C-alpha positions in Angstrom: 26.0 18.6 -27.3 24.7 17.1 -30.5 22.8 13.9 -29.8 22.1 11.4 -32.5 18.7 11.3 -34.1 18.1 7.8 -32.5 18.6 9.3 -29.1 16.1 12.1 -29.7 13.6 9.7 -31.2 14.0 7.3 -28.3 13.5 10.0 -25.8 10.4 11.4 -27.4 8.7 8.2 -28.6 9.3 6.1 -25.5 8.5 9.0 -23.1 5.2 9.7 -25.0 4.4 6.0 -25.1 5.0 5.5 -21.3 3.1 8.8 -20.6 0.1 7.7 -22.7 0.0 4.3 -21.0 0.3 5.7 -17.5 -2.4 8.3 -18.1 -4.7 5.9 -20.0 -4.4 3.2 -17.3 -4.7 5.5 -14.3 -7.7 7.3 -15.7 -9.3 3.9 -16.4 -8.5 2.4 -13.0 -9.5 5.4 -11.0 -12.6 6.0 -13.0 -11.6 9.4 -14.4 -13.0 8.5 -17.8 -15.4 5.9 -19.1 -14.1 4.2 -22.2 -15.0 1.0 -23.9 -12.7 -1.9 -24.3 -11.7 -1.2 -27.9 -10.6 2.3 -27.1 -8.5 1.0 -24.2 -7.0 -1.6 -26.5 -6.2 0.7 -29.3 -4.8 3.4 -27.0 -2.8 0.8 -25.2 -1.5 -0.7 -28.4 -0.5 2.8 -29.6 1.4 3.3 -26.4 3.2 0.0 -26.7 4.1 0.8 -30.3 5.6 4.1 -29.3 7.6 2.5 -26.5 8.8 -0.4 -28.7 9.8 2.0 -31.5 11.7 4.2 -29.1 13.5 1.3 -27.4 14.5 -0.3 -30.7 15.9 3.0 -31.9 17.9 3.3 -28.7 19.9 0.3 -29.9 21.0 2.4 -32.9 23.3 4.6 -30.8 25.1 1.8 -29.0 28.7 1.3 -30.0 28.1 -2.4 -30.7 24.4 -3.2 -30.9 24.8 -6.9 -30.9 26.2 -6.7 -27.4 23.1 -4.9 -26.1 22.0 -7.9 -24.1 25.0 -7.4 -21.8 23.5 -4.2 -20.4 20.9 -6.3 -18.6 23.6 -7.9 -16.3 24.9 -4.7 -14.7 21.7 -4.0 -12.7 23.5 -2.9 -9.5 25.6 -0.3 -11.1 24.0 0.9 -14.3 20.9 3.0 -14.9 20.8 1.7 -18.5 20.6 -1.9 -17.2 17.8 -0.9 -14.7 15.9 0.8 -17.5 16.2 -2.3 -19.7 15.1 -4.7 -17.0 12.1 -2.6 -16.0 11.1 -2.0 -19.6 11.1 -5.8 -20.3 9.1 -6.5 -17.1 6.6 -3.8 -18.1 5.4 -5.6 -21.3 3.6 -8.6 -19.9 1.8 -6.6 -17.2 0.8 -4.0 -19.7 -0.3 -6.6 -22.3 -2.5 -8.6 -19.9 -3.9 -5.4 -18.4 -5.0 -4.2 -21.8 -6.3 -7.7 -22.7 -8.4 -7.7 -19.5 -9.7 -4.2 -20.0 -10.7 -5.2 -23.6 -12.3 -8.5 -22.6 -14.3 -6.7 -19.8 -15.2 -3.9 -22.3 -13.7 -1.2 -20.1 -15.2 -2.4 -16.9 -12.8 -2.3 -13.9 -12.2 -5.8 -12.4 -10.0 -6.5 -9.4 -7.4 -8.5 -11.3 -7.3 -6.0 -14.1 -6.7 -3.2 -11.6 -3.9 -5.2 -10.0 -2.2 -5.7 -13.4 -2.7 -2.1 -14.3 -1.2 -0.7 -11.1 1.8 -3.0 -11.5 2.2 -1.8 -15.1 1.9 1.8 -14.1 4.6 1.4 -11.4 6.9 -0.4 -13.8 6.3 2.4 -16.4 7.1 5.1 -13.9 10.2 3.3 -12.8 11.4 2.8 -16.3 10.9 6.5 -17.1 12.7 7.4 -13.9 15.6 5.2 -14.9 15.8 6.8 -18.3 15.9 10.2 -16.7 18.6 9.0 -14.4 20.7 8.0 -17.4 20.6 11.6 -18.6 20.9 13.0 -15.1 24.2 11.1 -14.5 25.9 12.4 -17.6 29.2 14.0 -16.6 29.6 15.3 -20.2 26.7 17.7 -19.8 26.9 19.8 -16.7 23.4 21.3 -17.2 21.8 17.8 -17.1 23.7 16.5 -14.1 21.1 17.5 -11.7 18.4 15.8 -9.6 15.7 17.7 -11.6 16.5 15.8 -14.8 14.5 12.7 -14.0 11.6 14.8 -12.8 11.7 16.9 -15.9 11.9 13.7 -18.1 8.9 12.2 -16.3 6.9 15.4 -16.7 7.7 15.7 -20.4 6.7 12.1 -20.9 3.4 12.6 -19.2 2.8 15.9 -21.1 3.4 14.2 -24.5 1.4 11.2 -23.4 -1.5 13.6 -22.5 -1.4 14.9 -26.1 -1.8 11.3 -27.4 -4.4 10.6 -24.8 -6.5 13.5 -26.0 -6.2 12.1 -29.5 -7.2 8.5 -28.4 -10.2 9.8 -26.4 -11.6 11.8 -29.3 
């Protein structure tokens, strides 16, 4: 198996971005670290940049990139469609969570917690759907296992933790 560079970049960048966002938001919401609003904002913007760069690069390995919008309409049968829908739903919740955390200067407010929890759930769901895309590949027998989504989620959280340690320095 020789994946295209865009697939590798997508997997690493979006996984790290979602992992960073999940860990940053969870540690903020549950009081595991005390950071000011600007650190939350810059860390969140870094995560959104990584996610966006990864998702845009994933269009590069589509057979016909201009038809990418059609993937959104096969939600019942396609993990790719589910990933796209949840990725799009993630952005407004993440953006308004980060904006609220920045405006409250890192304080935890009830509405900000609500937005953050929804964003975390959507991020985890998106990463799971991405793992399921790889877990359903019939062309790679080693990846066609129930452990593939779990492995993908753990690798995303691990790479996100590396970025989190950089953000919190």
